[in-house]
C-alpha positions as CSV (number, residue, x, y, z in Angstrom):
1,X,6.6,-0.6,31.1
2,X,8.4,-2.0,28.0
3,X,11.5,0.0,26.6
4,X,10.4,2.4,23.9
5,X,11.2,5.4,21.9
6,X,9.2,8.3,21.1
7,X,9.6,10.6,17.9
8,X,10.2,14.3,18.7
9,X,8.7,16.2,15.8
10,X,8.7,20.0,15.0
11,X,5.6,22.1,15.2
12,X,5.3,25.7,13.9
13,X,2.0,26.1,16.0
14,X,0.8,23.8,18.7
15,X,-2.9,24.8,18.2
16,X,-2.6,24.0,14.4
17,X,-0.8,20.6,15.2
18,X,-3.5,19.6,17.7
19,X,-6.2,20.4,15.1
20,X,-4.5,18.5,12.4
21,X,-3.7,15.4,14.1
22,X,-6.9,15.4,16.2
23,X,-9.0,15.3,13.0
24,X,-7.8,11.6,12.7
25,X,-8.0,10.6,16.1
26,X,-5.1,12.0,18.1
27,X,-5.9,13.6,21.5
28,X,-3.8,15.9,23.8
29,X,-2.1,13.9,26.4
30,X,0.3,16.8,27.7
31,X,0.9,20.4,26.6
32,X,2.8,23.4,27.9
33,X,4.7,26.2,26.0
34,X,7.6,23.9,25.2
35,X,6.2,20.4,24.5
36,X,3.1,18.7,23.2
37,X,2.2,15.1,23.4
38,X,-0.5,13.6,21.2
39,X,-1.8,10.0,21.5
40,X,-4.0,7.8,19.4
41,X,-4.5,4.5,21.2
42,X,-1.0,3.2,22.0
43,X,0.6,5.6,19.4
44,X,2.4,8.7,20.9
45,X,3.9,11.6,19.1
46,X,5.8,14.3,20.9
47,X,6.3,17.9,19.5
48,X,8.7,20.8,20.2
49,X,8.0,24.3,19.2
50,X,9.8,25.3,15.8
51,X,8.1,28.5,14.7
52,X,10.6,29.3,12.0
53,X,10.4,25.8,10.2
54,X,10.0,26.0,6.5
55,X,7.9,23.0,5.7
56,X,9.3,22.8,2.0
57,X,12.8,22.4,3.6
58,X,12.1,20.0,6.5
59,X,13.9,16.8,6.7
60,X,12.2,15.6,9.8
61,X,10.7,12.1,9.9
62,X,9.7,9.2,11.8
63,X,8.2,5.6,11.3
64,X,4.8,4.8,12.8
65,X,4.2,1.0,13.0
66,X,0.6,-0.1,13.5
67,X,-1.4,-3.3,13.1
68,X,-4.0,-1.6,11.0
69,X,-2.1,0.6,8.5
70,X,-5.3,0.6,6.2
71,X,-7.3,1.9,9.0
72,X,-5.0,4.7,10.0
73,X,-4.5,5.6,6.3
74,X,-8.3,5.8,5.9
75,X,-8.7,8.0,9.0
76,X,-6.1,10.3,7.8
77,X,-7.8,10.5,4.3
78,X,-11.3,10.9,5.7
79,X,-10.1,13.9,7.6
80,X,-9.4,15.6,4.4
81,X,-5.7,15.0,3.8
82,X,-5.5,14.2,0.0
83,X,-3.4,11.7,-1.6
84,X,-1.2,13.5,-4.1
85,X,2.5,13.7,-5.2
86,X,3.4,17.3,-3.9
87,X,2.6,19.8,-1.3
88,X,1.9,19.6,2.4
89,X,0.0,18.1,4.0
90,X,-0.5,15.0,1.7
91,X,-0.9,11.1,1.8
92,X,0.8,8.5,-0.1
93,X,-0.9,5.1,-0.7
94,X,-0.2,2.0,1.3
95,X,1.6,-0.5,-0.9
96,X,3.7,-3.6,-0.6
97,X,7.3,-2.3,-0.3
98,X,10.4,-4.2,-1.6
99,X,11.5,-4.7,1.9
100,X,8.5,-7.0,2.5
101,X,6.0,-4.8,4.5
102,X,3.1,-2.7,3.5
103,X,3.5,1.0,4.0
104,X,2.3,4.3,3.1
105,X,3.2,7.8,4.1
106,X,1.9,11.2,5.5
107,X,3.6,14.5,5.1
108,X,2.1,16.7,7.8
109,X,1.4,20.4,7.5
110,X,4.8,21.1,8.9
111,X,6.6,19.1,6.3
112,X,7.5,16.2,8.5
113,X,7.4,12.6,6.8
114,X,5.6,9.9,8.8
115,X,6.2,6.4,7.3
116,X,2.9,4.6,8.0
117,X,4.2,0.9,8.3
118,X,2.2,-2.2,8.9
119,X,3.5,-4.3,11.7
120,X,5.2,-7.5,10.4
121,X,4.2,-11.0,11.4
């Protein structure tokens, strides 16, 4: 197995997290009272319980790098997450970034910022 790192993200409620991410293709790989692992293809997100998290005050974030950022963005949008400038959950459109890659973003229901970044050549 290649070296890799997995983001550890907060979840106020594992059931709600499974439902939210499941709507755009993530399935439960592991779950107990203290840990949740979701997978979508080769993407993996790991969650820890944080029931007192205030989404509007969250500073949690991670980068999700994929070959098909438009496909992931579309799947999230089709699950009902709207593109808007405030609130959670919300999507931000995929655009060419000043640093040379195309990227958008997702703010999940717990206020976590996930940068959706297209893999570079």
